[in-house]
PADODO-941890 format. One record per residue: x, y negated, z of N, C-alpha, C, CB in turn. Coordinates in nm, 3 decimals, decimal comma. Glycine has a CB too. Example, Ala and Ser with C-alpha at 12.3 -4.5 7.8 and 13.67 -1.06 7.14 Angstrom:
(rec (1,319 0,569 0,780) (1,230 0,450 0,780) (1,320 0,330 0,780) (1,131 0,447 0,905)) (rec (1,285 0,225 0,708) (1,367 0,106 0,714) (1,290 -0,003 0,787) (1,408 0,060 0,572)) 
***
This chain:
(rec (5,974 -3,122 15,613) (6,068 -3,232 15,609) (6,120 -3,256 15,751) (6,001 -3,361 15,551)) (rec (6,247 -3,238 15,771) (6,307 -3,259 15,902) (6,336 -3,406 15,924) (6,435 -3,176 15,918)) (rec (6,315 -3,451 16,045) (6,346 -3,589 16,079) (6,485 -3,591 16,141) (6,239 -3,649 16,176)) (rec (6,573 -3,669 16,085) (6,708 -3,684 16,136) (6,721 -3,822 16,197) (6,814 -3,661 16,024)) (rec (6,767 -3,829 16,322) (6,787 -3,957 16,388) (6,937 -3,978 16,402) (6,717 -3,962 16,527)) (rec (6,985 -4,083 16,339) (7,128 -4,113 16,345) (7,163 -4,165 16,484) (7,167 -4,216 16,237)) (rec (7,272 -4,114 16,544) (7,311 -4,164 16,676) (7,357 -4,310 16,668) (7,423 -4,077 16,736)) (rec (7,321 -4,386 16,770) (7,365 -4,525 16,780) (7,423 -4,545 16,918) (7,247 -4,624 16,754)) (rec (7,527 -4,627 16,926) (7,585 -4,658 17,057) (7,488 -4,749 17,133) (7,725 -4,725 17,042)) (rec (7,475 -4,722 17,260) (7,382 -4,796 17,344) (7,449 -4,815 17,480) (7,244 -4,721 17,358)) (rec (7,469 -4,938 17,521) (7,543 -4,966 17,645) (7,460 -4,942 17,770) (7,592 -5,108 17,643)) (rec (7,330 -4,943 17,760) (7,243 -4,927 17,876) (7,214 -4,782 17,906) (7,114 -5,001 17,855)) (rec (7,127 -4,761 18,001) (7,079 -4,626 18,029) (6,929 -4,635 18,052) (7,152 -4,563 18,154)) (rec (6,863 -4,526 18,027) (6,718 -4,519 18,040) (6,686 -4,450 18,171) (6,653 -4,445 17,919)) (rec (6,621 -4,523 18,262) (6,587 -4,466 18,392) (6,490 -4,349 18,372) (6,525 -4,575 18,486)) (rec (6,518 -4,235 18,434) (6,427 -4,120 18,420) (6,298 -4,142 18,498) (6,496 -3,991 18,466)) (rec (6,191 -4,094 18,441) (6,061 -4,101 18,506) (5,989 -3,969 18,481) (5,977 -4,224 18,455)) (rec (5,949 -3,901 18,589) (5,883 -3,772 18,578) (5,731 -3,789 18,571) (5,920 -3,682 18,697)) (rec (5,668 -3,706 18,489) (5,523 -3,708 18,472) (5,469 -3,567 18,488) (5,483 -3,766 18,334)) (rec (5,353 -3,554 18,551) (5,286 -3,426 18,560) (5,349 -3,332 18,660) (5,283 -3,362 18,428)) (rec (5,296 -3,209 18,658) (5,347 -3,104 18,746) (5,329 -2,969 18,679) (5,277 -3,108 18,884)) (rec (5,397 -2,871 18,731) (5,385 -2,735 18,677) (5,451 -2,721 18,541) (5,240 -2,696 18,668)) (rec (5,396 -2,631 18,460) (5,452 -2,600 18,328) (5,451 -2,720 18,234) (5,376 -2,487 18,266)) (rec (5,357 -2,812 18,252) (5,344 -2,923 18,160) (5,417 -3,049 18,206) (5,198 -2,955 18,139)) (rec (5,491 -3,039 18,315) (5,568 -3,154 18,364) (5,678 -3,188 18,265) (5,628 -3,124 18,504)) (rec (5,709 -3,316 18,255) (5,818 -3,358 18,168) (5,877 -3,487 18,222) (5,770 -3,376 18,023)) (rec (5,999 -3,514 18,180) (6,070 -3,635 18,221) (6,102 -3,716 18,098) (6,198 -3,601 18,300)) (rec (6,079 -3,846 18,107) (6,115 -3,939 18,001) (6,235 -4,017 18,050) (5,995 -4,034 17,962)) (rec (6,333 -4,037 17,964) (6,451 -4,112 18,002) (6,560 -4,024 18,058) (6,416 -4,218 18,103)) (rec (6,651 -4,088 18,130) (6,761 -4,014 18,191) (6,880 -3,995 18,100) (6,712 -3,881 18,235)) (rec (6,887 -4,072 17,994) (6,997 -4,057 17,900) (7,059 -4,193 17,871) (6,948 -3,990 17,770)) (rec (7,166 -4,191 17,798) (7,231 -4,316 17,760) (7,220 -4,340 17,609) (7,378 -4,316 17,804)) (rec (7,129 -4,270 17,544) (7,106 -4,289 17,401) (7,004 -4,400 17,380) (7,059 -4,158 17,334)) (rec (7,009 -4,462 17,266) (6,913 -4,566 17,232) (6,774 -4,503 17,225) (6,949 -4,636 17,098)) (rec (6,674 -4,560 17,292) (6,541 -4,498 17,293) (6,469 -4,517 17,159) (6,457 -4,557 17,407)) (rec (6,409 -4,410 17,111) (6,327 -4,413 16,990) (6,188 -4,365 17,025) (6,389 -4,326 16,877)) (rec (6,088 -4,415 16,957) (5,952 -4,367 16,973) (5,916 -4,289 16,847) (5,851 -4,485 16,997)) (rec (5,985 -4,177 16,828) (5,967 -4,097 16,708) (5,826 -4,041 16,698) (6,068 -3,985 16,705)) (rec (5,761 -4,013 16,810) (5,631 -3,949 16,805) (5,522 -4,039 16,861) (5,635 -3,818 16,882)) (rec (5,527 -4,163 16,818) (5,423 -4,258 16,854) (5,311 -4,248 16,752) (5,479 -4,404 16,861)) (rec (5,188 -4,242 16,801) (5,070 -4,232 16,716) (4,985 -4,357 16,740) (4,989 -4,102 16,746)) (rec (4,944 -4,422 16,634) (4,856 -4,538 16,645) (4,711 -4,495 16,630) (4,892 -4,644 16,538)) (rec (4,620 -4,572 16,686) (4,478 -4,537 16,679) (4,409 -4,600 16,558) (4,409 -4,581 16,805)) (rec (4,486 -4,648 16,463) (4,432 -4,698 16,337) (4,541 -4,686 16,232) (4,382 -4,847 16,350)) (rec (4,504 -4,703 16,107) (4,601 -4,690 15,998) (4,687 -4,815 15,990) (4,530 -4,666 15,864)) (rec (4,817 -4,803 16,008) (4,905 -4,920 15,997) (4,915 -4,962 15,850) (5,047 -4,890 16,055)) (rec (4,897 -5,089 15,825) (4,904 -5,137 15,686) (5,029 -5,221 15,661) (4,780 -5,219 15,652)) (rec (5,113 -5,233 15,763) (5,232 -5,316 15,749) (5,362 -5,236 15,758) (5,232 -5,422 15,855)) (rec (5,354 -5,105 15,745) (5,473 -5,021 15,751) (5,539 -5,012 15,615) (5,438 -4,881 15,803)) (rec (5,671 -5,006 15,616) (5,745 -4,981 15,493) (5,712 -4,839 15,445) (5,899 -4,998 15,515)) (rec (5,715 -4,820 15,315) (5,681 -4,690 15,257) (5,764 -4,576 15,317) (5,699 -4,694 15,106)) (rec (5,891 -4,601 15,339) (5,979 -4,498 15,395) (5,939 -4,459 15,537) (6,124 -4,546 15,393)) (rec (5,886 -4,554 15,613) (5,842 -4,524 15,750) (5,712 -4,444 15,751) (5,825 -4,654 15,829)) (rec (5,624 -4,474 15,657) (5,494 -4,407 15,651) (5,503 -4,269 15,587) (5,395 -4,494 15,575)) (rec (5,604 -4,246 15,507) (5,614 -4,123 15,427) (5,591 -3,993 15,506) (5,750 -4,118 15,363)) (rec (5,658 -3,969 15,620) (5,639 -3,841 15,689) (5,496 -3,817 15,738) (5,732 -3,833 15,806)) (rec (5,420 -3,923 15,756) (5,284 -3,910 15,810) (5,177 -3,962 15,714) (5,274 -3,983 15,942)) (rec (5,211 -3,986 15,587) (5,119 -4,051 15,494) (4,986 -3,979 15,481) (5,183 -4,062 15,359)) (rec (4,984 -3,849 15,498) (4,860 -3,772 15,483) (4,771 -3,776 15,608) (4,893 -3,629 15,450)) (rec (4,821 -3,831 15,720) (4,743 -3,830 15,845) (4,734 -3,967 15,912) (4,804 -3,732 15,940)) (rec (4,786 -4,071 15,850) (4,790 -4,203 15,914) (4,652 -4,257 15,952) (4,858 -4,302 15,824)) (rec (4,548 -4,213 15,885) (4,415 -4,265 15,915) (4,342 -4,182 16,022) (4,331 -4,268 15,789)) (rec (4,408 -4,079 16,075) (4,344 -3,990 16,172) (4,440 -3,962 16,287) (4,300 -3,857 16,105)) (rec (4,423 -4,031 16,402) (4,518 -4,012 16,513) (4,525 -3,868 16,564) (4,482 -4,102 16,626)) (rec (4,415 -3,794 16,555) (4,417 -3,655 16,600) (4,507 -3,572 16,509) (4,272 -3,596 16,602)) (rec (4,489 -3,584 16,378) (4,573 -3,510 16,283) (4,717 -3,556 16,291) (4,520 -3,528 16,140)) (rec (4,737 -3,685 16,314) (4,872 -3,743 16,326) (4,944 -3,681 16,446) (4,865 -3,898 16,339)) (rec (4,875 -3,674 16,560) (4,935 -3,616 16,680) (4,964 -3,468 16,662) (4,844 -3,636 16,802)) (rec (4,871 -3,396 16,599) (4,893 -3,253 16,574) (5,015 -3,231 16,483) (4,768 -3,189 16,509)) (rec (5,028 -3,315 16,381) (5,142 -3,301 16,289) (5,273 -3,328 16,363) (5,127 -3,397 16,169)) (rec (5,274 -3,430 16,446) (5,395 -3,461 16,524) (5,433 -3,342 16,612) (5,374 -3,587 16,610)) (rec (5,333 -3,281 16,674) (5,357 -3,167 16,761) (5,395 -3,042 16,681) (5,233 -3,138 16,846)) (rec (5,313 -3,006 16,584) (5,328 -2,878 16,516) (5,439 -2,876 16,411) (5,199 -2,842 16,450)) (rec (5,455 -2,984 16,336) (5,554 -2,983 16,229) (5,688 -3,044 16,270) (5,501 -3,058 16,110)) (rec (5,684 -3,146 16,357) (5,807 -3,215 16,391) (5,858 -3,184 16,531) (5,787 -3,361 16,377)) (rec (5,786 -3,099 16,605) (5,835 -3,052 16,734) (5,830 -3,151 16,848) (5,972 -3,007 16,718)) (rec (5,737 -3,246 16,844) (5,725 -3,343 16,953) (5,697 -3,271 17,083) (5,614 -3,447 16,923)) (rec (5,769 -3,310 17,190) (5,744 -3,248 17,320) (5,653 -3,336 17,405) (5,875 -3,222 17,392)) (rec (5,620 -3,455 17,356) (5,512 -3,535 17,411) (5,471 -3,636 17,303) (5,556 -3,607 17,545)) (rec (5,350 -3,687 17,315) (5,295 -3,782 17,219) (5,261 -3,911 17,292) (5,170 -3,724 17,146)) (rec (5,295 -4,024 17,231) (5,250 -4,153 17,283) (5,142 -4,205 17,189) (5,369 -4,255 17,295)) (rec (5,023 -4,224 17,244) (4,911 -4,281 17,168) (4,903 -4,429 17,200) (4,776 -4,209 17,201)) (rec (4,921 -4,512 17,100) (4,917 -4,657 17,116) (4,779 -4,706 17,074) (5,029 -4,727 17,033)) (rec (4,704 -4,759 17,170) (4,568 -4,808 17,144) (4,573 -4,953 17,095) (4,481 -4,797 17,271)) (rec (4,649 -4,976 16,993) (4,671 -5,109 16,939) (4,544 -5,171 16,880) (4,779 -5,105 16,833)) (rec (4,452 -5,089 16,834) (4,330 -5,142 16,771) (4,239 -5,213 16,870) (4,253 -5,030 16,704)) (rec (4,264 -5,198 16,999) (4,180 -5,266 17,099) (4,223 -5,410 17,123) (4,182 -5,190 17,229)) (rec (4,334 -5,451 17,065) (4,385 -5,587 17,085) (4,280 -5,689 17,039) (4,517 -5,608 17,007)) (rec (4,240 -5,783 17,128) (4,140 -5,883 17,091) (4,189 -5,977 16,980) (4,102 -5,964 17,212)) (rec (4,319 -5,982 16,957) (4,373 -6,063 16,848) (4,384 -5,984 16,718) (4,509 -6,119 16,886)) (rec (4,334 -5,863 16,720) (4,338 -5,776 16,602) (4,200 -5,721 16,574) (4,439 -5,661 16,622)) (rec (4,188 -5,588 16,575) (4,060 -5,525 16,545) (3,959 -5,534 16,659) (4,082 -5,381 16,510)) (rec (4,008 -5,552 16,782) (3,924 -5,570 16,901) (3,823 -5,456 16,921) (3,849 -5,701 16,891)) (rec (3,869 -5,334 16,900) (3,780 -5,219 16,923) (3,752 -5,207 17,072) (3,844 -5,088 16,869)) (rec (3,643 -5,144 17,104) (3,597 -5,136 17,243) (3,675 -5,033 17,325) (3,450 -5,102 17,247)) (rec (3,665 -5,048 17,456) (3,726 -4,953 17,548) (3,663 -4,815 17,529) (3,711 -4,999 17,694)) (rec (3,534 -4,811 17,500) (3,466 -4,682 17,475) (3,525 -4,613 17,353) (3,314 -4,704 17,456)) (rec (3,551 -4,689 17,246) (3,615 -4,631 17,127) (3,754 -4,578 17,162) (3,625 -4,737 17,015)) (rec (3,829 -4,655 17,239) (3,964 -4,615 17,279) (3,960 -4,487 17,361) (4,032 -4,727 17,358)) (rec (3,867 -4,479 17,455) (3,855 -4,359 17,539) (3,819 -4,237 17,455) (3,748 -4,381 17,649)) (rec (3,732 -4,255 17,358) (3,693 -4,144 17,270) (3,814 -4,095 17,189) (3,578 -4,189 17,175)) (rec (3,891 -4,188 17,137) (4,012 -4,152 17,061) (4,112 -4,080 17,150) (4,076 -4,277 16,999)) (rec (4,138 -4,134 17,270) (4,234 -4,073 17,361) (4,191 -3,931 17,400) (4,250 -4,159 17,486)) (rec (4,063 -3,912 17,426) (4,013 -3,779 17,462) (4,029 -3,681 17,346) (3,867 -3,786 17,505)) (rec (3,996 -3,726 17,225) (4,008 -3,639 17,107) (4,153 -3,597 17,084) (3,953 -3,711 16,983)) (rec (4,246 -3,691 17,099) (4,388 -3,658 17,082) (4,433 -3,563 17,193) (4,475 -3,787 17,083)) (rec (4,396 -3,592 17,318) (4,435 -3,506 17,430) (4,383 -3,363 17,412) (4,382 -3,564 17,562)) (rec (4,260 -3,351 17,363) (4,201 -3,218 17,342) (4,267 -3,142 17,228) (4,052 -3,231 17,316)) (rec (4,331 -3,214 17,135) (4,384 -3,151 17,014) (4,528 -3,104 17,026) (4,373 -3,247 16,901)) (rec (4,600 -3,149 17,129) (4,741 -3,115 17,140) (4,769 -3,039 17,268) (4,827 -3,242 17,134)) (rec (4,883 -2,970 17,268) (4,923 -2,890 17,385) (5,033 -2,957 17,466) (4,969 -2,753 17,342)) (rec (5,092 -3,063 17,413) (5,200 -3,133 17,483) (5,142 -3,250 17,562) (5,308 -3,183 17,382)) (rec (5,216 -3,301 17,658) (5,166 -3,415 17,736) (5,139 -3,537 17,647) (5,267 -3,452 17,845)) (rec (5,042 -3,616 17,689) (5,001 -3,735 17,615) (5,021 -3,858 17,703) (4,853 -3,724 17,570)) (rec (5,093 -3,956 17,650) (5,111 -4,085 17,714) (5,022 -4,183 17,639) (5,262 -4,130 17,714)) (rec (4,929 -4,248 17,709) (4,838 -4,343 17,645) (4,884 -4,483 17,678) (4,691 -4,321 17,692)) (rec (4,906 -4,564 17,575) (4,957 -4,699 17,587) (4,850 -4,795 17,538) (5,090 -4,718 17,508)) (rec (4,823 -4,899 17,613) (4,721 -4,997 17,574) (4,770 -5,089 17,465) (4,679 -5,078 17,693)) (rec (4,704 -5,204 17,452) (4,736 -5,298 17,345) (4,829 -5,409 17,391) (4,610 -5,359 17,289)) (rec (4,868 -5,409 17,518) (4,957 -5,509 17,577) (4,888 -5,643 17,599) (5,079 -5,528 17,488)) (rec (4,757 -5,643 17,601) (4,679 -5,759 17,641) (4,625 -5,722 17,779) (4,562 -5,796 17,536)) (rec (4,676 -5,786 17,884) (4,645 -5,746 18,022) (4,495 -5,742 18,050) (4,711 -5,840 18,120)) (rec (4,422 -5,839 18,002) (4,278 -5,844 18,028) (4,206 -5,729 17,958) (4,220 -5,979 17,981)) (rec (4,242 -5,701 17,834) (4,176 -5,594 17,759) (4,219 -5,458 17,811) (4,207 -5,605 17,610)) (rec (4,347 -5,441 17,844) (4,393 -5,313 17,895) (4,325 -5,276 18,027) (4,544 -5,316 17,914)) (rec (4,295 -5,375 18,109) (4,227 -5,348 18,236) (4,089 -5,293 18,212) (4,220 -5,475 18,321)) 
***
């Protein structure tokens, strides 16, 4: 199943930011297209997604490692963003150790660069 992203007009621009070095280096941004997080992986099963949003990943939503592999292998992701949303103290409040274990497992399972994003709670992310 191919993912088609419809173009949208966007008046802003996305500042480029380079990550890594050598063969695995990549740049995020640098375009004037509306930014999408097509290859964002959550560290838990989302229960509030519309059926159409969950459909491409319905078989892997409960496994971030399988989800990241599918994004890379089937949908051609050139980098993966892992969102550690389950660590949010206002949600599941999973531990930093659990988050580190998940991040390591995802990093070990894919060949593309991995961007790890916290839960956006400054105290917990620290």
